[in-house]
KEDRENBA-167087 format. One record per residue (C-alpha): x, y, z; residue in one letter. Coordinates in steps of 0.1 Angstrom, whole numbers, plus 5000, padded with zeros to 4 digits. Example, Ala and Ser with C-alpha at 12.3 -4.5 7.8 and 13.67 -1.06 7.14 Angstrom:
<rs>
(r (5123, 4955, 5078), 'A'),
(r (5137, 4989, 5071), 'S'),
</rs>
This chain:
<rs>
(r (4840, 4874, 5003), 'X'),
(r (4829, 4901, 4978), 'X'),
(r (4849, 4907, 4947), 'X'),
(r (4859, 4939, 4929), 'X'),
(r (4832, 4949, 4904), 'X'),
(r (4858, 4958, 4878), 'X'),
(r (4884, 4930, 4880), 'X'),
(r (4867, 4903, 4899), 'X'),
(r (4895, 4900, 4925), 'X'),
(r (4886, 4892, 4961), 'X'),
(r (4888, 4923, 4982), 'X'),
(r (4905, 4927, 5016), 'X'),
(r (4886, 4943, 5045), 'X'),
(r (4897, 4979, 5052), 'X'),
(r (4887, 5000, 5082), 'X'),
(r (4866, 5031, 5076), 'X'),
(r (4892, 5052, 5092), 'X'),
(r (4915, 5044, 5063), 'X'),
(r (4890, 5057, 5038), 'X'),
(r (4882, 5088, 5059), 'X'),
(r (4919, 5096, 5061), 'X'),
(r (4928, 5090, 5024), 'X'),
(r (4898, 5099, 5003), 'X'),
(r (4899, 5133, 4986), 'X'),
(r (4872, 5157, 4999), 'X'),
(r (4848, 5152, 4970), 'X'),
(r (4851, 5114, 4973), 'X'),
(r (4847, 5115, 5011), 'X'),
(r (4814, 5132, 5006), 'X'),
(r (4803, 5101, 4987), 'X'),
(r (4813, 5077, 5014), 'X'),
(r (4784, 5055, 5023), 'X'),
(r (4776, 5035, 5055), 'X'),
(r (4788, 4999, 5055), 'X'),
(r (4819, 4979, 5050), 'X'),
(r (4845, 4986, 5023), 'X'),
(r (4871, 4964, 5007), 'X'),
(r (4905, 4972, 4992), 'X'),
(r (4912, 4959, 4957), 'X'),
(r (4949, 4948, 4955), 'X'),
(r (4949, 4942, 4917), 'X'),
(r (4977, 4962, 4901), 'X'),
(r (4959, 4966, 4868), 'X'),
(r (4926, 4976, 4883), 'X'),
(r (4917, 5013, 4888), 'X'),
(r (4894, 5005, 4918), 'X'),
(r (4910, 5011, 4952), 'X'),
(r (4880, 5007, 4975), 'X'),
(r (4846, 4992, 4969), 'X'),
(r (4814, 4982, 4987), 'X'),
(r (4780, 4969, 4975), 'X'),
(r (4770, 5001, 4957), 'X'),
(r (4801, 5023, 4960), 'X'),
(r (4835, 5025, 4943), 'X'),
(r (4865, 5047, 4948), 'X'),
(r (4892, 5048, 4922), 'X'),
(r (4928, 5058, 4922), 'X'),
(r (4920, 5094, 4914), 'X'),
(r (4898, 5095, 4946), 'X'),
(r (4927, 5088, 4969), 'X'),
(r (4952, 5115, 4981), 'X'),
(r (4983, 5093, 4979), 'X'),
(r (4996, 5069, 4952), 'X'),
(r (4986, 5033, 4960), 'X'),
(r (5016, 5009, 4962), 'X'),
(r (4998, 4980, 4945), 'X'),
(r (4986, 5002, 4917), 'X'),
(r (5018, 5021, 4908), 'X'),
(r (5045, 5010, 4883), 'X'),
(r (5075, 4993, 4897), 'X'),
(r (5105, 5015, 4905), 'X'),
(r (5098, 5044, 4928), 'X'),
(r (5066, 5034, 4946), 'X'),
(r (5061, 5043, 4982), 'X'),
(r (5065, 5011, 5001), 'X'),
(r (5061, 5024, 5037), 'X'),
(r (5038, 5053, 5041), 'X'),
(r (5044, 5060, 5077), 'X'),
(r (5082, 5065, 5074), 'X'),
(r (5083, 5075, 5037), 'X'),
(r (5104, 5046, 5024), 'X'),
(r (5103, 5041, 4987), 'X'),
(r (5115, 5014, 4963), 'X'),
(r (5143, 5038, 4953), 'X'),
(r (5154, 5041, 4989), 'X'),
(r (5155, 5003, 4993), 'X'),
(r (5174, 4999, 4960), 'X'),
(r (5200, 5025, 4971), 'X'),
(r (5205, 5007, 5004), 'X'),
(r (5209, 4974, 4987), 'X'),
(r (5233, 4989, 4960), 'X'),
(r (5255, 5003, 4988), 'X'),
(r (5255, 4975, 5013), 'X'),
(r (5241, 4944, 4995), 'X'),
(r (5214, 4941, 5021), 'X'),
(r (5185, 4960, 5036), 'X'),
(r (5178, 4968, 5072), 'X'),
(r (5145, 4986, 5064), 'X'),
(r (5122, 4958, 5076), 'X'),
(r (5140, 4957, 5110), 'X'),
(r (5139, 4994, 5114), 'X'),
(r (5102, 4996, 5105), 'X'),
(r (5094, 4966, 5129), 'X'),
(r (5112, 4984, 5157), 'X'),
(r (5092, 5016, 5150), 'X'),
(r (5059, 4996, 5149), 'X'),
(r (5068, 4979, 5182), 'X'),
(r (5074, 5014, 5197), 'X'),
(r (5039, 5023, 5185), 'X'),
(r (5051, 5050, 5161), 'X'),
(r (5033, 5038, 5130), 'X'),
(r (4999, 5050, 5116), 'X'),
(r (4993, 5024, 5090), 'X'),
(r (4955, 5025, 5094), 'X'),
(r (4954, 5062, 5083), 'X'),
(r (4985, 5064, 5060), 'X'),
(r (4986, 5032, 5041), 'X'),
(r (4959, 5028, 5015), 'X'),
(r (4956, 4991, 5022), 'X'),
(r (4949, 5000, 5058), 'X'),
(r (4974, 4975, 5072), 'X'),
(r (5011, 4973, 5081), 'X'),
(r (5035, 4977, 5052), 'X'),
(r (5061, 4951, 5064), 'X'),
(r (5048, 4925, 5039), 'X'),
(r (5052, 4949, 5010), 'X'),
(r (5087, 4959, 5023), 'X'),
(r (5098, 4923, 5026), 'X'),
(r (5085, 4914, 4991), 'X'),
(r (5102, 4944, 4975), 'X'),
(r (5135, 4938, 4993), 'X'),
(r (5135, 4901, 4982), 'X'),
(r (5129, 4911, 4946), 'X'),
(r (5156, 4937, 4947), 'X'),
(r (5181, 4913, 4963), 'X'),
(r (5173, 4888, 4936), 'X'),
(r (5179, 4914, 4909), 'X'),
(r (5213, 4922, 4925), 'X'),
(r (5223, 4885, 4925), 'X'),
(r (5211, 4880, 4889), 'X'),
(r (5231, 4911, 4878), 'X'),
(r (5263, 4896, 4891), 'X'),
</rs>
């Protein structure tokens, strides 16, 4: 599997529809034929890459979860759920129902991950990871 030309991390396949939906107009004009991959490395500025093409954070119209600092990142792009929202929910109830709510909405075919989420896939993995981390923080703070 191809690796990111900047950081060397293995890329994840991403559908073209994701790039078409999320690239800024000037970047979209540079979109070339062929397959693109998503670079998940937090410290790398590259978001999408192909054999002879790179798109960086500034080329994408939304902040990229994996590339933003911890704290207020958008975790679910379809339903506008942020880390702050999850933290508030956990602070108030010592739990989070976000993953269940999102799963129900996905099941009802109300998500648009392929055009709203820069990684081009469902956010539930990111939501679960963030919730686990926040719950661990709460337990350690007690």
